[in-house]
GUBA-30053 format. One record per residue (C-alpha): x, y, z; chain. Coordinates in steps of 0.1 Angstrom, whole numbers, padded with zeros to 4 digits. Example, Ala and Ser with C-alpha at 12.3 -4.5 7.8 and 13.67 -1.06 7.14 Angstrom:
! residues 2
      x      y      z  chain
   0123  -0045   0078      A
   0137  -0011   0071      A
***
This chain:
! residues 258
      x      y      z  chain
   0183  -0222  -0356      A
   0204  -0195  -0341      A
   0178  -0169  -0348      A
   0152  -0191  -0331      A
   0174  -0195  -0300      A
   0180  -0157  -0299      A
   0142  -0149  -0300      A
   0136  -0175  -0273      A
   0164  -0160  -0252      A
   0151  -0125  -0258      A
   0116  -0135  -0246      A
   0131  -0152  -0215      A
   0151  -0120  -0207      A
   0120  -0098  -0211      A
   0099  -0121  -0188      A
   0127  -0120  -0162      A
   0130  -0083  -0164      A
   0093  -0077  -0161      A
   0092  -0100  -0130      A
   0120  -0080  -0114      A
   0104  -0047  -0122      A
   0070  -0057  -0108      A
   0087  -0070  -0076      A
   0107  -0038  -0072      A
   0079  -0014  -0080      A
   0054  -0028  -0054      A
   0044   0000  -0031      A
   0057   0027  -0054      A
   0022   0037  -0066      A
   0006   0031  -0100      A
   0014   0055  -0129      A
  -0015   0060  -0152      A
   0002   0081  -0179      A
   0002   0066  -0213      A
   0033   0064  -0234      A
   0036   0089  -0262      A
   0017   0076  -0292      A
   0048   0075  -0314      A
   0064   0049  -0291      A
   0032   0030  -0284      A
   0024   0023  -0320      A
   0053   0033  -0342      A
   0036   0018  -0373      A
   0005   0040  -0369      A
   0024   0069  -0386      A
   0019   0052  -0419      A
  -0014   0069  -0427      A
  -0013   0101  -0448      A
  -0027   0122  -0419      A
  -0001   0108  -0395      A
   0027   0113  -0420      A
   0016   0150  -0424      A
   0016   0154  -0386      A
   0050   0137  -0384      A
   0065   0164  -0406      A
   0054   0191  -0382      A
   0074   0206  -0353      A
   0049   0193  -0328      A
   0057   0157  -0337      A
   0095   0161  -0332      A
   0102   0149  -0297      A
   0139   0155  -0299      A
   0134   0191  -0310      A
   0109   0197  -0282      A
   0133   0183  -0257      A
   0163   0204  -0270      A
   0143   0236  -0271      A
   0129   0232  -0236      A
   0163   0225  -0221      A
   0179   0254  -0239      A
   0155   0276  -0220      A
   0163   0260  -0187      A
   0201   0263  -0194      A
   0197   0300  -0199      A
   0184   0302  -0164      A
   0209   0278  -0149      A
   0238   0298  -0163      A
   0228   0331  -0149      A
   0251   0349  -0125      A
   0243   0356  -0098      A
   0221   0325  -0096      A
   0184   0329  -0099      A
   0157   0304  -0088      A
   0146   0280  -0115      A
   0109   0278  -0121      A
   0096   0245  -0109      A
   0068   0244  -0136      A
   0092   0250  -0165      A
   0116   0224  -0152      A
   0090   0197  -0147      A
   0075   0204  -0181      A
   0108   0201  -0198      A
   0115   0169  -0180      A
   0081   0156  -0190      A
   0092   0160  -0227      A
   0120   0135  -0220      A
   0096   0107  -0210      A
   0091   0097  -0247      A
   0127   0086  -0249      A
   0124   0060  -0221      A
   0093   0046  -0238      A
   0111   0043  -0271      A
   0140   0023  -0256      A
   0119  -0007  -0248      A
   0121  -0033  -0221      A
   0157  -0026  -0211      A
   0147   0008  -0196      A
   0112  -0001  -0185      A
   0123   0004  -0149      A
   0135   0039  -0158      A
   0103   0048  -0177      A
   0081   0037  -0148      A
   0102   0055  -0121      A
   0109   0086  -0141      A
   0074   0093  -0154      A
   0059   0089  -0119      A
   0084   0112  -0103      A
   0080   0138  -0131      A
   0043   0137  -0126      A
   0048   0144  -0089      A
   0070   0175  -0097      A
   0044   0188  -0122      A
   0017   0186  -0095      A
   0040   0201  -0069      A
   0048   0230  -0092      A
   0012   0241  -0090      A
   0017   0253  -0054      A
   0056   0256  -0052      A
   0070   0281  -0076      A
   0107   0273  -0077      A
   0130   0243  -0073      A
   0149   0259  -0043      A
   0116   0265  -0025      A
   0107   0229  -0031      A
   0139   0216  -0015      A
   0137   0241   0014      A
   0102   0230   0022      A
   0113   0194   0026      A
   0143   0205   0046      A
   0120   0223   0070      A
   0097   0193   0074      A
   0127   0169   0076      A
   0114   0148   0047      A
   0142   0152   0022      A
   0150   0115   0020      A
   0115   0103   0027      A
   0102   0081  -0002      A
   0078   0102  -0022      A
   0092   0136  -0011      A
   0095   0162  -0039      A
   0133   0166  -0032      A
   0139   0128  -0035      A
   0119   0128  -0067      A
   0138   0158  -0080      A
   0171   0139  -0075      A
   0157   0108  -0093      A
   0144   0129  -0122      A
   0178   0147  -0125      A
   0194   0112  -0127      A
   0171   0103  -0156      A
   0182   0135  -0174      A
   0218   0126  -0168      A
   0213   0091  -0182      A
   0198   0105  -0214      A
   0227   0130  -0217      A
   0253   0102  -0214      A
   0232   0080  -0238      A
   0232   0108  -0264      A
   0270   0114  -0259      A
   0276   0077  -0265      A
   0253   0075  -0296      A
   0271   0105  -0311      A
   0306   0088  -0309      A
   0295   0052  -0315      A
   0297   0037  -0350      A
   0271   0013  -0364      A
   0234   0007  -0359      A
   0234  -0009  -0324      A
   0224   0010  -0293      A
   0236  -0017  -0269      A
   0271  -0003  -0262      A
   0258   0033  -0258      A
   0229   0023  -0235      A
   0252   0000  -0215      A
   0276   0028  -0208      A
   0248   0052  -0199      A
   0233   0027  -0175      A
   0266   0017  -0159      A
   0276   0053  -0154      A
   0243   0068  -0140      A
   0219   0041  -0128      A
   0239   0010  -0119      A
   0256   0024  -0088      A
   0222   0029  -0072      A
   0208  -0005  -0082      A
   0211  -0039  -0066      A
   0223  -0071  -0083      A
   0188  -0082  -0094      A
   0180  -0050  -0113      A
   0215  -0048  -0128      A
   0212  -0084  -0141      A
   0177  -0078  -0155      A
   0187  -0046  -0173      A
   0218  -0064  -0187      A
   0195  -0091  -0201      A
   0170  -0065  -0215      A
   0198  -0048  -0235      A
   0193  -0075  -0261      A
   0158  -0062  -0268      A
   0169  -0026  -0275      A
   0158  -0011  -0308      A
   0184  -0004  -0333      A
   0196   0032  -0338      A
   0176   0035  -0371      A
   0145   0021  -0354      A
   0148   0046  -0325      A
   0152   0075  -0350      A
   0122   0064  -0369      A
   0101   0064  -0337      A
   0114   0099  -0330      A
   0106   0110  -0365      A
   0142   0121  -0372      A
   0169   0112  -0397      A
   0205   0106  -0387      A
   0216   0142  -0394      A
   0187   0160  -0378      A
   0189   0137  -0347      A
   0226   0144  -0344      A
   0220   0181  -0342      A
   0192   0178  -0316      A
   0212   0153  -0295      A
   0242   0177  -0295      A
   0219   0205  -0285      A
   0205   0185  -0256      A
   0239   0174  -0244      A
   0251   0210  -0244      A
   0220   0225  -0227      A
   0213   0197  -0202      A
   0248   0199  -0186      A
   0243   0233  -0168      A
   0208   0222  -0158      A
   0222   0190  -0142      A
   0249   0211  -0124      A
   0222   0235  -0112      A
   0202   0207  -0096      A
   0233   0191  -0081      A
   0242   0224  -0066      A
   0208   0227  -0049      A
   0217   0195  -0030      A
   0254   0200  -0024      A
   0251   0236  -0013      A
   0227   0224   0014      A
   0249   0194   0024      A
   0222   0170   0012      A
   0245   0149  -0010      A
   0235   0134  -0044      A
   0246   0098  -0041      A
   0215   0083  -0024      A
***
């Protein structure tokens, strides 16, 4: 009986969250990118061919993410500072999209927002070579805070990276198989201060539909030990990248809390 009530409540939470998301995303534009296959159809990896692919480096999302951010970190830590390549940054951030898709309905808002804004940065990087140039161009046209501007999207993408960093930090120190506490801390620390009551309420309800830690690792094709290594690598390498982007804003008196 309790299990039935829980399933019913979970469905109600998901319906509520989807309604809130649809309402808040009106006018934001439609994102046509599909979720990574591993998180769309986690059971499809049961075939021999899929299993063989799963053992390859190409099908290890956490490893791709860690490697790409280690490369960005090497640039971010250079002294004197050098301009970060916009294409390399946007491609590395694109690798992170798989994580939001794997977290389910609780972070559907983040997936929709993050992927759309990363796509914008990828497209912008075809004509704007570095992140500082991207920000300076919006400053010159007085469009920094305009919805849809590259600078505004850069700040939102950085926030998504920060959320994943905090999530990984919490997973690494949290016992048990539940992701709820880790995800709740990450959301409260990074996203909640920028959301209204309705979104915060919807996300809180959606936390009941999070996958377990073991389910998440299975979707990412990692075991607990290998995932721990890659999460630690990302936490370490993403920190200087986040600081680099923050400095792009604070050094130009643009602020980061908007």
